[in-house]
DRENTI-275802 format. One record per residue (C-alpha): residue in one letter; y, z, x. Coordinates in steps of 0.2 Angstrom, whole numbers, padded with zeros to 4 digits, always signed. Each point is the difference from the previous one (the first is absolute). Example, Ala and Ser with C-alpha at 12.3 -4.5 7.8 and 13.67 -1.06 7.14 Angstrom:
BEGIN
A-0022+0039+0062/S+0017-0003+0006/
END
This chain:
BEGIN
M+0096+0081+0086/T-0014+0008+0012/L-0012-0005+0013/T-0017-0004-0007/P-0013+0015+0003/L-0009-0011+0012/L+0014-0004+0011/P-0001+0020+0008/L-0014-0007+0010/M+0012-0012+0008/Y+0015+0005+0002/E-0006+0020+0005/P-0005-0007+0017/L+0017-0007+0004/V+0010+0015-0005/R-0011+0011+0012/T+0003-0011+0014/A+0019+0000-0004/L+0001+0019+0001/L-0011+0000+0015/E+0013-0010+0009/D+0011+0015-0004/L-0013+0014+0001/G-0013-0007+0014/R+0003+0012+0013/A+0010+0016-0003/G+0004-0001-0019/D+0017+0004-0005/I+0009+0010+0014/T+0016+0001-0009/A-0005+0005-0017/D-0012+0013+0008/A+0013+0007+0011/I+0015+0000-0013/V-0009+0002-0018/P-0010+0017-0004/A-0018-0003-0004/D+0002+0008-0017/R+0017-0009-0006/R-0001-0011-0016/A+0014-0013-0005/S+0003-0011-0012/L+0006-0017+0004/V+0004-0017-0011/L-0003-0017+0006/R+0017-0010-0005/A+0006-0017+0000/R+0016-0006+0010/Q+0000-0016-0006/P-0004-0011-0015/G-0018-0007+0001/V-0018+0002-0008/V-0012+0014+0005/A-0017-0004+0006/G-0012+0011+0011/L+0000+0018-0007/D-0017+0002-0001/I+0000-0004+0020/A+0014+0012+0004/R-0010+0014-0009/C-0016-0004+0008/A+0012+0002+0018/F+0006+0018-0006/Q-0016+0006-0008/F-0010-0005+0017/V+0012+0011+0010/D-0002+0015-0013/P-0011-0002-0014/A+0011+0012-0011/I+0014-0012+0002/Q+0004-0006-0019/L+0010-0017-0004/A+0006-0002-0019/A+0007-0018-0003/E+0015-0001-0009/R+0001-0019+0001/P-0017-0007+0002/D-0002-0016+0011/G+0007-0017-0009/S+0016+0012-0006/V+0017-0006+0003/V+0010+0012+0009/A+0018+0004+0004/P+0010+0008+0017/G-0003+0019-0006/D-0015-0003-0011/V-0014+0015+0004/I-0016-0011+0002/A-0012+0016+0003/A+0001+0018+0001/I-0010+0008+0014/E-0006+0019+0002/G-0010+0007+0013/P-0002+0008+0017/A+0016-0004+0009/R-0008-0003+0016/G-0013-0015-0008/L+0015-0007-0008/L+0010-0003+0015/T-0015-0006+0011/G-0005-0012-0014/E+0018-0007-0004/R+0002-0015+0011/T-0018-0008-0003/A+0002+0004-0019/L+0018-0008+0000/N-0006-0014+0014/F-0013-0006-0013/L+0011+0003-0017/C+0015-0008+0007/H-0008-0016+0007/L-0010-0002-0018/S+0015+0003-0011/G+0009-0014+0012/V-0014-0011-0004/A+0002+0003-0019/T+0018-0002+0000/A-0001-0016+0009/T-0011-0008-0012/A+0010+0007-0015/S+0014-0010+0006/L-0010-0015+0000/V-0008+0005-0017/S+0018+0002-0008/A+0008-0016+0008/A-0016-0010-0009/Q+0001+0010-0016/G+0001-0012-0015/T-0010-0014+0009/R-0019-0001+0000/A-0002+0002+0019/R-0008+0017+0007/I+0003+0007+0017/V-0015+0002+0012/C-0003+0006+0017/T-0011-0007+0015/R-0012+0005+0012/K+0015+0004+0011/T-0002+0018+0001/T+0002+0015+0012/P-0016+0002+0010/G-0012+0013-0011/L+0014+0001-0013/R-0005-0015-0012/T-0007+0010-0014/L+0015+0011-0001/E+0013-0014+0003/K-0007-0011-0015/Y+0000+0016-0010/A+0018+0002+0003/V+0002-0018-0004/R-0008+0004-0018/A+0010+0016-0001/G+0016-0012+0001/G-0006-0011-0014/G-0008-0014+0011/S-0017-0005+0002/N-0013-0002+0014/H-0005-0015+0009/R-0017-0001+0009/F-0006+0018+0009/G-0011-0009+0012/L-0006-0017+0004/D-0016+0001-0011/D+0011+0001-0016/A+0004-0019-0003/I-0001-0014+0011/L+0016-0003+0006/I+0003-0018+0010/K+0015+0000+0012/D+0008-0012+0011/N-0010+0004+0014/H-0017-0002-0010/I+0007-0015-0004/A+0006-0007+0017/L-0018+0006+0007/A-0009-0008-0016/G+0008-0015+0002/D+0010-0003-0015/V+0003+0009-0018/R-0015-0011-0009/T-0013+0006+0014/A+0006+0019+0000/I-0002+0001-0019/E-0017-0009-0001/R-0008+0013+0013/A+0007+0013-0009/K-0006-0003-0017/A-0017-0006+0008/H+0000+0019+0009/A+0007+0009-0014/G-0010+0010-0015/H+0003-0004-0017/L+0012+0015-0002/V+0010-0003+0015/K+0018-0007-0002/I+0007-0013+0011/E+0019-0001+0004/V+0006-0012+0012/E+0016+0001+0009/V+0011-0017+0001/D+0017-0004+0009/T+0005-0015-0011/L-0003-0009-0015/S-0011-0012+0007/Q-0012+0013+0007/L+0001+0007-0019/E-0005-0014-0009/Q-0015-0002+0010/A-0006+0017-0004/L+0004-0002-0017/A-0010-0016-0001/I-0015+0009+0007/G+0003+0016-0009/V+0004+0018+0004/D+0003+0016-0008/A+0018+0003+0009/V+0011-0007+0011/L+0011+0008+0012/L+0017-0009+0002/D+0006+0004+0017/N+0018+0000+0003/M+0006-0013-0012/T+0017-0002-0005/V+0005+0005-0017/E-0002-0018-0006/Q-0015-0005+0008/L-0007+0017-0009/R+0005-0007-0018/Q-0008-0016+0004/A-0015+0009+0006/V-0002+0011-0017/A+0002-0018-0009/M-0013-0008+0012/T-0013+0015-0003/G+0003-0001-0020/G-0009+0017-0001/R-0017-0008+0009/A+0003+0015+0011/I+0009+0015+0004/T+0015-0003+0010/E+0007+0013+0014/A+0015-0002+0008/S+0001+0006+0018/G+0014+0000+0015/R+0017+0006+0001/I-0002+0012-0015/T+0014+0011+0000/A+0009+0010-0015/E+0015-0011+0001/T-0013-0017+0001/V-0013+0006-0013/K+0009-0002-0016/A+0003-0018+0003/I-0019-0001+0006/A-0006+0009-0014/A+0009-0012-0012/T-0009-0015+0004/G-0015+0006-0010/V-0012+0006+0013/D-0013+0012-0004/L-0001+0010+0016/I+0014+0004+0014/S-0008+0008+0016/A+0011+0010+0013/G-0009+0006+0016/W+0016+0011+0004/L-0004+0012-0016/T-0012+0008+0011/H+0005-0003+0018/S+0018+0001+0002/S+0006+0009-0016/A+0013+0015+0005/A-0006+0017-0005/L+0009+0010-0014/D+0010+0014+0007/I-0008+0015-0008/G+0005+0018+0006/L-0011+0017+0000/D+0012+0013-0006/Y-0001+0019+0003/L+0004+0010-0016/G-0005+0017+0007/L-0013+0012+0007/N-0007+0008-0016/R-0012+0013+0005/Q-0011+0006+0013/A-0020-0005-0001/A-0010+0015-0011/
END
């Protein structure tokens, strides 16, 4: 799995900004002081804990912005399951550039691999059911496209990328409109014929109102497992059902077994633990020609 050709237009500025945090004032004074300018080195990116890889293109970008002569060859491409000790990629090039780009490359790679790993844990727990695991807009500012890519690398699917993807009527919209019916009616009057409408409901009574008017999807927020079962039965295929709230690796299996179509979890992108990946030195192989 790799990033699409158009994505560099979006992620390259992020990588440049991240590198400026390290290099924007005086460069890498440690590497410049200690490592001869003509030295080359070979290193590997190695997993230190089990997980799923995501972000190798970003890591490559970080290294090559520092020095275009650095080459990264993927051994375990994005989407691969790795165990501790597995080599994810081999990297070769000017030693100074490798050391200078290391932290930025690892910051992106470890974070995105953590998102992919967390997603894969939910996908595995829901296996055997119809439920798909999806992310939300609860993303790190500026990193939404990359984090949603990492969700896909972990076997999940994406919810909305932005507020113009679809109409999602949430509790505050309903409160400001006055009730569920009014909110949906206004949304239908505003939406184009290709725009989907989803409404968040907290109770079975709200769900009944939404289904009576007709919507494309219902977000079943913070319902118990038994309420979710009843909601799926009430919906009867008339709308896509999405469970949200209190989704963990421990609860997702029971939630998926209720028959919901989607399970959304914001923590996949905003709170996943980084996957521990190290850059291991293999040796100085030669001086630059």
